[in-house]
C-alpha positions as semicolon CSV with decimal commas, in nm:
position;residue;x (nm);y (nm);z (nm)
1;M;1,517;-0,343;-0,576
2;V;1,154;-0,412;-0,494
3;E;0,916;-0,395;-0,789
4;T;0,592;-0,220;-0,714
5;A;0,276;-0,142;-0,901
6;V;0,193;0,161;-0,692
7;D;0,213;0,500;-0,851
8;F;0,472;0,717;-0,673
9;E;0,236;1,013;-0,719
10;D;-0,022;0,838;-0,496
11;E;-0,135;1,057;-0,202
12;L;-0,028;0,806;0,064
13;I;0,311;0,753;-0,099
14;Q;0,357;1,126;-0,140
15;A;0,283;1,173;0,231
16;M;0,538;0,911;0,321
17;R;0,787;1,068;0,083
18;D;0,748;1,401;0,256
19;E;0,802;1,240;0,594
20;L;1,107;1,060;0,465
21;E;1,248;1,378;0,316
22;G;1,209;1,547;0,658
23;A;1,375;1,264;0,835
24;F;1,672;1,255;0,590
25;S;1,715;1,628;0,590
26;E;1,765;1,619;0,968
27;E;2,054;1,378;0,924
28;T;2,391;1,543;0,907
29;Y;2,695;1,399;0,733
30;D;2,966;1,642;0,847
31;G;3,266;1,645;0,611
32;L;3,148;1,380;0,375
33;G;3,022;1,609;0,096
34;D;2,900;1,443;-0,226
35;D;2,940;1,092;-0,090
36;A;2,697;1,168;0,186
37;D;2,443;1,312;-0,059
38;A;2,472;1,004;-0,283
39;E;2,435;0,773;0,015
40;R;2,131;0,964;0,141
41;E;1,966;0,951;-0,203
42;R;2,031;0,578;-0,235
43;R;1,886;0,508;0,110
44;K;1,585;0,727;0,028
45;S;1,526;0,537;-0,294
46;V;1,545;0,201;-0,117
47;M;1,307;0,322;0,156
48;M;1,054;0,455;-0,093
49;S;1,052;0,120;-0,276
50;V;0,991;-0,067;0,045
51;L;0,720;0,177;0,153
52;A;0,550;0,154;-0,186
53;A;0,551;-0,227;-0,165
54;S;0,405;-0,208;0,182
55;V;0,126;0,027;0,070
56;R;0,045;-0,206;-0,218
57;T;0,026;-0,507;0,011
58;Q;-0,187;-0,328;0,267
59;R;-0,430;-0,223;-0,007
60;L;-0,451;-0,578;-0,139
61;Y;-0,523;-0,707;0,211
62;F;-0,795;-0,443;0,266
63;V;-0,968;-0,530;-0,068
64;I;-0,949;-0,899;0,000
65;R;-1,074;-0,875;0,353
66;S;-1,364;-0,654;0,240
67;A;-1,455;-0,905;-0,027
68;I;-1,453;-1,187;0,224
69;M;-1,671;-0,989;0,464
70;S;-1,915;-0,902;0,190
71;S;-1,930;-1,267;0,088
72;I;-2,009;-1,366;0,443
73;S;-2,289;-1,102;0,458
74;A;-2,428;-1,216;0,125
75;L;-2,437;-1,579;0,236
76;I;-2,615;-1,496;0,559
77;F;-2,856;-1,268;0,363
78;F;-2,931;-1,550;0,119
79;V;-3,007;-1,794;0,404
80;A;-3,229;-1,533;0,581
81;V;-3,429;-1,465;0,259
82;L;-3,467;-1,839;0,200
83;Y;-3,600;-1,878;0,554
84;L;-3,832;-1,575;0,546
85;G;-3,946;-1,617;0,189
86;T;-3,987;-1,245;0,121
87;V;-3,835;-0,941;0,277
88;N;-4,003;-0,597;0,301
89;V;-3,813;-0,266;0,339
90;V;-3,818;-0,259;0,721
91;Q;-3,696;-0,618;0,737
92;A;-3,424;-0,540;0,484
93;V;-3,301;-0,244;0,690
94;F;-3,285;-0,450;1,009
95;L;-3,139;-0,746;0,822
96;G;-2,874;-0,522;0,669
97;I;-2,770;-0,378;1,005
98;S;-2,763;-0,715;1,173
99;L;-2,578;-0,868;0,883
100;F;-2,305;-0,604;0,897
101;A;-2,263;-0,667;1,271
102;A;-2,264;-1,047;1,215
103;S;-2,001;-1,022;0,944
104;L;-1,778;-0,819;1,174
105;V;-1,819;-1,076;1,448
106;L;-1,759;-1,366;1,214
107;S;-1,453;-1,198;1,062
108;R;-1,307;-1,157;1,414
109;L;-1,391;-1,515;1,506
110;L;-1,240;-1,647;1,188
111;D;-0,947;-1,405;1,190
112;K;-0,675;-1,664;1,160
113;Q;-0,845;-1,843;0,872
114;I;-0,918;-1,513;0,692
115;I;-0,556;-1,404;0,732
116;A;-0,430;-1,737;0,594
117;L;-0,672;-1,711;0,297
118;S;-0,572;-1,347;0,244
119;K;-0,201;-1,439;0,234
120;R;-0,273;-1,709;-0,023
121;I;-0,464;-1,467;-0,239
122;V;-0,193;-1,197;-0,206
123;N;0,078;-1,446;-0,298
124;Y;-0,124;-1,552;-0,600
125;L;-0,172;-1,185;-0,700
126;N;0,197;-1,121;-0,656
127;R;0,269;-1,393;-0,916
128;H;0,002;-1,260;-1,158
129;K;0,066;-0,890;-1,209
130;R;-0,231;-0,830;-1,435
131;A;-0,476;-0,970;-1,181
132;S;-0,308;-0,766;-0,907
133;E;-0,333;-0,450;-1,112
134;F;-0,699;-0,521;-1,177
135;V;-0,770;-0,563;-0,807
136;L;-0,582;-0,248;-0,712
137;K;-0,721;-0,030;-0,993
138;K;-1,076;-0,156;-1,043
139;L;-1,192;-0,285;-0,702
């Protein structure tokens, strides 16, 4: 069975569980009795484990991609401040808006590289459970 670090009481997992309950309750196992119920529960358990692992991975990818985008923005901001010397409030607002747009464009242009880097980081975090828990719980 798939080992997950996601709490089964999580709101997203709970919503998926409700949908899964509805789908399995619509299935009928005519004449199979207790064997059908046991099979349904086993399938439900396997599906929930897979869904929980999927949610965990999606959250890791989201956190990692956000960190990469913020790093891109910080690097561009650092270069802009070095070039300008000082930044007043109005410049900071326009710089912030343009940096957000630039980080979105760069993240789309470098999508393949960001995905490859994200996969490496997720694989690393899957091997180091404490680091993974820290990322999921604290970031």
